[in-house]
C-alpha positions in Angstrom: -150.5 -47.7 15.9 -150.5 -51.5 16.2 -151.6 -53.8 13.6 -152.7 -57.3 14.9 -152.5 -60.5 12.7 -154.2 -63.8 13.3 -154.3 -67.0 11.1 -157.2 -65.6 9.1 -157.5 -61.9 9.9 -155.8 -58.6 10.0 -156.9 -56.0 12.6 -155.8 -52.5 11.9 -156.7 -49.2 13.6 -159.8 -47.4 12.3 -159.0 -44.7 9.6 -161.2 -41.8 8.2 -161.3 -43.7 5.0 -163.2 -46.6 6.6 -166.3 -44.3 7.1 -168.3 -45.7 4.0 -167.7 -49.3 5.3 -168.9 -48.4 8.7 -171.8 -46.6 7.5 -173.1 -49.6 5.7 -172.1 -52.0 8.5 -174.0 -50.0 11.1 -177.0 -49.6 8.8 -177.3 -53.4 8.3 -180.1 -54.7 10.4 -178.5 -58.3 10.5 -175.4 -56.8 12.0 -177.0 -54.5 14.5 -179.8 -56.8 15.7 -177.4 -58.3 18.2 -175.6 -55.1 19.1 -176.3 -52.9 22.0 -177.0 -49.7 19.8 -179.3 -51.0 17.2 -179.3 -49.8 13.7 -177.5 -46.4 13.2 -178.4 -43.9 10.6 -175.6 -42.3 8.5 -175.0 -39.2 10.8 -174.9 -41.4 14.1 -172.6 -43.8 12.3 -170.2 -41.0 11.2 -170.2 -39.7 14.8 -169.5 -43.2 16.1 -166.6 -43.6 13.8 -165.3 -40.2 14.8 -165.5 -41.3 18.4 -163.3 -44.4 17.4 -160.8 -42.1 15.7 -160.6 -39.8 18.8 -160.2 -42.6 21.0 -157.1 -43.9 19.3 -155.7 -40.3 19.4 -156.4 -39.8 23.0 -155.5 -43.4 24.3 -153.2 -44.9 22.0 -155.6 -47.9 21.6 -159.1 -48.5 20.3 -161.2 -50.3 17.8 -159.7 -52.1 14.9 -161.1 -52.8 11.4 -161.2 -56.5 11.0 -160.3 -57.6 7.5 -160.1 -61.0 5.8 -156.4 -61.9 5.4 -156.9 -63.5 2.1 -158.5 -60.6 0.3 -158.5 -57.6 2.6 -162.4 -57.5 2.6 -164.1 -55.5 5.5 -165.4 -58.1 8.0 -166.2 -55.9 11.0 -164.7 -54.5 14.0 -163.0 -55.6 17.3 -161.1 -53.7 19.9 -161.1 -52.2 23.2 -162.3 -48.8 24.5 -163.0 -46.9 27.5 -166.4 -47.6 28.9 -168.2 -45.1 30.9 -170.6 -46.2 33.5 -173.6 -48.2 32.3 -176.8 -47.3 34.0 -177.2 -49.6 37.1 -173.7 -51.0 36.7 -172.2 -51.5 40.1 -168.9 -52.3 38.7 -168.2 -48.8 37.3 -166.2 -47.7 34.2 -163.9 -50.3 32.5 -161.9 -50.9 29.5 -164.5 -52.7 27.3 -163.8 -55.4 24.6 -166.2 -55.1 21.7 -166.7 -56.7 18.5 -169.1 -57.3 15.7 -168.8 -59.1 12.4 -170.8 -58.9 9.1 -173.1 -62.0 8.8 -170.7 -63.4 5.9 -168.0 -63.7 8.6 -170.0 -65.4 11.3 -170.1 -68.9 12.5 -166.5 -69.6 11.7 -164.8 -68.7 15.0 -163.6 -65.5 13.5 -165.0 -63.3 16.4 -163.4 -65.5 18.9 -160.1 -65.2 16.8 -160.1 -61.4 16.6 -161.1 -61.0 20.2 -158.4 -63.3 21.4 -155.8 -61.3 19.4 -157.1 -58.0 21.0 -157.1 -59.6 24.6 -153.5 -60.8 24.0 -152.5 -57.2 23.0 -154.3 -55.7 26.0 -152.6 -58.0 28.4 -149.0 -58.2 26.9 -148.7 -55.1 24.7 -150.7 -52.6 26.8 -150.1 -54.3 30.2 -153.8 -53.9 31.2 -154.9 -55.7 34.5 -158.5 -56.2 33.4 -160.9 -55.9 30.5 -164.7 -56.3 30.5 -167.3 -56.8 27.9 -171.0 -55.6 27.8 -173.5 -57.6 25.6 -177.2 -57.8 25.2 -178.6 -60.3 27.7 -180.4 -62.0 24.8 -177.1 -62.5 22.7 -176.3 -65.9 23.8 -173.7 -66.4 20.9 -171.7 -63.5 22.4 -172.0 -64.9 25.9 -170.4 -68.1 24.5 -167.5 -66.2 22.9 -166.8 -64.2 26.0 -166.8 -67.4 28.1 -164.5 -69.2 25.5 -162.1 -66.2 26.0 -162.1 -66.9 29.8 -164.4 -64.0 30.8 -166.7 -64.3 33.8 -170.3 -63.0 34.1 -170.3 -60.4 36.8 -173.4 -58.2 36.3 -176.9 -58.3 34.7 -178.9 -55.1 34.2 -182.2 -54.6 35.9 -184.9 -52.6 34.2 -183.0 -51.5 31.2 -183.9 -51.9 27.6 -182.4 -53.8 26.0 -181.1 -55.7 29.1 -177.4 -56.1 29.3 -174.8 -58.3 30.8 -171.3 -57.7 31.8 -168.4 -60.0 31.7 -164.8 -59.4 32.9 -161.3 -61.0 32.6 -158.5 -60.3 35.2 -155.1 -60.6 34.0 -152.8 -62.3 36.5 
C-alpha cells in the first residue's frame, strides 16, 4: 500500500489500530460541522473505518491517515474512494476525493497539500482519468480548496439536506 509524503505531511493507508483516533475525530463537532455526514457515534464511526479498510482491500486505494511529518500526530484523513450515486446527481457514480482535518491543522494550507498529493497519485500512480469531490453547499472553504486544485463545479443538489455540490477534475 502506498505512502504519500509532502513537505509537511505523511499520508498512509488507514489501519485497524487507527480506530480510536477516528472515533474521536468523527465525534468532534468542530470537525464534523463541515462534513457531509455530521457527528458520528462510536458504532457508526467504527463501521465507517471498517468501510475504509475494506475499500483498500477491494480496490487497492482508499483513504489515508494524514499525519504531521514533524511528530506523527493524527491530523485527519484524505483520500479517494468509490462514490455511489448521490440522490439527484445526474453525473452518476465516481471516484471521490475526500478530506477532513482536525481544527488544529486547519488554515495552514494542509488540506490543499494533502489533496494535491492524493490527486497526483490518482493521476500518475493509479492512472485514473477523472476524480470528483462532493461537499456541503455551505462549505465555502472546501469549495475554494477544490477550485485551487483545478476542479470545476458540475452539480448542485436540489431539495436535499444538507444541500451538496459536486466538483470534478479530468486528467488529460
